[in-house]
C-alpha positions in Angstrom: -17.6 -32.1 14.9 -14.3 -31.6 13.2 -13.6 -28.0 12.1 -13.0 -29.2 8.6 -16.6 -30.6 8.5 -18.0 -27.4 9.8 -16.4 -25.3 7.0 -17.8 -27.7 4.4 -21.4 -27.0 5.5 -23.2 -25.3 2.7 -23.7 -21.9 4.4 -20.1 -21.8 5.7 -18.5 -22.9 2.5 -20.5 -20.3 0.5 -19.6 -17.6 3.0 -15.9 -18.3 2.9 -15.9 -18.5 -0.9 -17.6 -15.1 -1.2 -15.0 -13.7 1.3 -12.1 -15.1 -0.7 -13.4 -13.5 -3.9 -13.8 -10.2 -2.1 -10.1 -10.1 -1.1 -7.9 -8.9 -4.0 -4.6 -9.5 -2.1 -1.8 -12.0 -2.4 -2.8 -15.7 -2.0 -0.9 -16.1 1.3 -2.5 -13.1 2.9 -5.9 -14.1 1.5 -5.6 -17.7 2.8 -4.5 -16.5 6.3 -7.5 -14.1 6.5 -10.0 -16.6 5.3 -8.6 -19.2 7.8 -9.0 -16.7 10.6 -12.6 -16.0 9.7 -13.2 -19.8 9.3 -12.0 -20.4 12.8 -14.4 -17.8 14.2 -17.3 -19.3 12.3 -16.4 -22.8 13.6 -16.4 -21.5 17.2 -19.8 -19.8 16.6 -21.3 -22.9 15.0 -20.0 -25.1 17.9 -21.6 -22.7 20.4 -25.0 -23.1 18.7 -24.6 -26.9 18.4 -24.0 -27.3 22.1 -27.4 -25.9 22.9 -29.1 -28.3 20.5 -29.1 -26.5 17.2 -28.5 -28.8 14.2 -25.1 -28.2 12.4 -26.7 -26.8 9.2 -28.9 -24.4 11.1 -26.0 -23.5 13.4 -23.9 -22.6 10.3 -26.7 -20.4 9.0 -27.0 -18.6 12.3 -23.2 -18.1 12.6 -23.0 -16.7 9.0 -25.8 -14.3 9.8 -24.1 -13.1 13.0 -20.8 -12.4 11.2 -22.5 -10.2 8.6 -22.0 -9.9 4.9 -18.5 -11.1 3.8 -18.1 -8.0 1.7 -18.2 -5.9 4.9 -15.5 -8.0 6.5 -13.4 -7.8 3.4 -13.7 -4.0 3.2 -12.7 -3.7 6.9 -9.7 -5.9 6.4 -8.7 -4.2 3.2 -8.9 -0.8 4.8 -6.4 -1.9 7.4 -4.1 -3.4 4.8 -4.3 -0.2 2.7 -3.4 2.0 5.6 -0.4 -0.3 6.4 0.8 -0.2 2.8 0.4 3.5 2.6 2.6 3.9 5.6 5.2 1.5 4.1 5.1 3.5 0.8 5.6 6.8 2.7 8.5 5.3 4.7 10.0 4.0 1.4 9.9 7.4 -0.2 11.3 9.2 2.8 14.2 6.7 2.9 15.0 6.5 -0.8 14.5 10.2 -1.5 17.8 11.5 -0.1 19.6 8.5 -1.6 18.3 9.1 -5.1 18.7 12.8 -4.8 22.3 12.5 -3.6 23.2 10.2 -6.6 21.7 12.7 -9.1 23.4 15.7 -7.4 26.7 13.9 -7.5 26.5 13.2 -11.2 24.7 16.3 -12.5 25.7 18.9 -9.9 28.9 20.0 -11.4 31.7 21.9 -9.5 31.2 23.6 -6.1 30.0 22.6 -2.7 26.9 20.5 -2.0 24.5 23.5 -1.9 25.8 24.8 -5.2 25.4 21.3 -6.8 21.8 21.1 -5.6 21.1 24.5 -7.0 22.5 23.5 -10.4 20.3 20.4 -10.6 17.2 22.4 -9.6 18.0 25.1 -12.1 18.5 22.5 -14.9 15.2 20.8 -13.9 13.1 23.5 -12.3 9.9 21.3 -12.1 11.7 19.3 -9.5 11.0 22.1 -7.0 7.3 21.5 -7.5 7.7 17.7 -7.3 9.7 18.0 -4.0 7.2 20.4 -2.6 4.4 17.9 -3.1 6.2 14.5 -2.5 8.0 15.3 0.7 5.0 16.6 2.8 2.7 14.0 1.4 5.1 11.1 2.2 5.6 12.4 5.7 1.8 12.8 6.2 1.2 9.3 4.9 3.6 7.9 7.5 2.1 10.1 10.3 -1.5 9.4 9.5 -1.0 5.7 9.5 1.1 5.5 12.6 0.1 4.3 16.1 0.5 7.8 17.5 -1.2 9.7 14.8 -2.9 12.9 15.9 -6.7 12.6 16.5 -7.5 15.1 13.8 -5.6 13.1 11.2 -7.7 10.0 10.2 -5.8 6.9 9.4 -7.7 6.5 6.1 -6.3 9.8 4.9 -2.9 8.1 4.6 -4.0 6.2 1.5 -4.8 9.1 -0.9 -1.9 11.1 0.4 0.4 8.2 -0.2 -0.9 7.9 -3.7 -0.2 11.6 -4.4 3.3 11.2 -2.9 3.9 8.1 -5.2 2.7 10.0 -8.2 4.9 13.0 -7.4 7.9 10.7 -6.9 7.3 9.0 -10.3 7.0 12.4 -12.0 10.3 13.4 -10.4 12.2 10.4 -11.5 10.7 10.7 -15.0 11.8 14.3 -15.2 15.3 13.5 -14.2 15.6 10.6 -16.6 14.1 12.8 -19.4 16.6 15.6 -18.7 19.5 13.3 -18.7 18.5 11.7 -22.0 17.8 15.1 -23.7 21.1 16.6 -22.5 23.1 13.6 -23.7 25.0 13.5 -20.4 28.0 11.2 -19.9 27.9 7.6 -18.9 28.3 8.4 -15.2 24.7 9.4 -15.2 23.8 5.8 -16.1 24.2 4.9 -12.4 21.8 7.7 -11.3 19.4 6.6 -14.1 19.5 3.0 -12.9 18.7 4.1 -9.4 15.8 6.2 -10.5 14.6 3.4 -12.8 14.6 0.9 -10.0 12.7 3.3 -7.7 10.3 4.2 -10.5 9.4 0.5 -10.9 8.9 0.0 -7.2 6.7 3.1 -7.0 4.6 1.9 -9.9 4.0 -1.5 -8.2 3.2 0.2 -4.9 0.8 2.6 -6.6 -1.1 -0.1 -8.5 -1.5 -2.3 -5.4 -2.6 0.7 -3.3 -5.1 1.8 -5.9 -6.6 -1.7 -6.1 -7.0 -1.8 -2.4 -8.6 1.6 -2.3 -11.0 0.7 -5.1 -12.0 -2.5 -3.3 -12.9 -0.6 -0.1 -15.3 1.8 -1.8 
């Protein structure tokens, strides 16, 4: 039988429809995942048909062998969540020094680099707390989701840690923007504000997507 005919059998079609509904990801990713499962179902159905089972019964058996579509969806979504948490951690690790350098350059005042950093942290002391949370959490998210993660650090741990890092980063950018607005600082700060605003937007998008994935796997 043609694979297209196999996926249109009632048990197979219902299974794939349930799987599609259980995957709250972008359409391209969802379609690719559903197509992969459909290929597996078709192979299983053909195996049963070759030994004399009717196509409808073969489809019913194949669906039962694959297990509930919600279980497959949760397994796939956990993998996607871990990957995205790693990407989020890498993004924070890479953009942190850039954003920090821009703010230090515009708010730091006279003196060497260390003195400028000290001036910014004195003006916005809560940034010390933000950095103390965001930096280790971002690094941990990258490490936990990596291929060579230590055995005592489960991959799934990268998701909540990444969310904490994203929240801390958002708090830091918000603090800097609020400080700049309250102090009525010169137009040069607009560049730093733009950089923080762009990162704040990216962080919000990443946090929403990661939160949805985490909720879907529970």
